[in-house]
C-alpha positions in Angstrom: 0.0 0.0 0.0 2.6 2.6 1.0 2.4 6.1 2.4 2.1 9.3 0.4 3.8 12.4 1.8 2.8 15.7 0.3 4.5 19.0 1.1 2.6 22.2 0.4 4.7 25.3 -0.4 4.8 28.4 -2.6 7.4 29.5 -5.1 10.0 31.7 -3.4 9.4 30.4 0.1 13.0 30.2 1.4 11.9 28.5 4.6 10.1 25.9 2.5 13.2 25.2 0.4 15.6 24.8 3.3 13.5 22.3 5.2 12.1 20.4 2.2 15.4 18.8 1.1 16.2 17.3 4.5 12.6 16.0 5.0 12.6 14.5 1.5 15.8 12.6 2.4 14.1 11.2 5.5 11.1 10.1 3.5 13.2 8.5 0.8 15.3 6.6 3.3 12.2 4.4 3.9 12.3 3.4 0.3 10.2 4.6 -2.7 8.1 1.4 -2.5 7.0 2.3 1.0 6.9 6.1 1.0 6.2 8.4 -2.0 7.1 12.1 -1.9 5.1 14.8 -3.7 5.7 18.5 -3.7 2.5 20.6 -4.1 2.6 24.2 -5.3 -0.1 25.7 -3.1 -0.9 28.3 -5.7 -1.6 25.7 -8.4 -3.6 23.3 -6.2 -5.4 25.8 -3.9 -8.7 23.9 -3.9 -7.0 20.6 -2.8 -5.0 22.4 -0.2 -8.1 24.1 1.3 -9.9 20.7 1.2 -7.1 19.3 3.5 -7.1 22.3 5.7 -3.8 23.8 4.7 -3.9 27.4 5.8 -0.3 28.5 5.3 2.8 27.1 3.7 4.9 25.1 4.4 2.6 22.3 5.5 2.8 18.5 5.2 0.1 16.0 4.6 0.3 12.2 4.9 -2.1 10.0 2.9 -4.4 12.9 2.2 -4.6 14.2 5.8 -3.0 17.4 7.1 -0.6 16.1 9.8 1.8 19.0 10.2 0.5 22.6 9.8 4.1 23.6 9.8 7.0 21.5 8.5 8.1 19.0 11.2 11.6 18.4 12.3 13.4 15.5 10.7 12.9 13.4 13.8 9.2 14.2 14.0 8.7 13.1 10.3 10.9 10.0 10.8 8.8 9.0 13.9 5.5 9.6 12.2 6.4 7.6 9.1 7.8 4.7 11.2 4.7 4.6 13.3 2.4 4.6 10.2 4.4 1.9 8.5 4.4 -0.2 11.6 0.7 0.1 11.8 0.3 -1.0 8.2 2.2 -4.2 8.9 0.3 -5.3 12.0 
């Protein structure tokens, strides 16, 4: 089944850019067959972002659910993904 991670940001958001790369590396460390990464331009997909409850960038959704209204730390994302993957396999 796998987990889908979506990061919502806007062009020119320097805070988004700095954090996104390290978080992407965390997600990819689980393997692309287990965790997929998608970057969402908030301006291009505003309706979808509003549907999920994204109010400000950067935000992060997992499996279509807003989990972090602000980007998490690397440890927070790692823990959340590990917990969800463990739950998938039990």
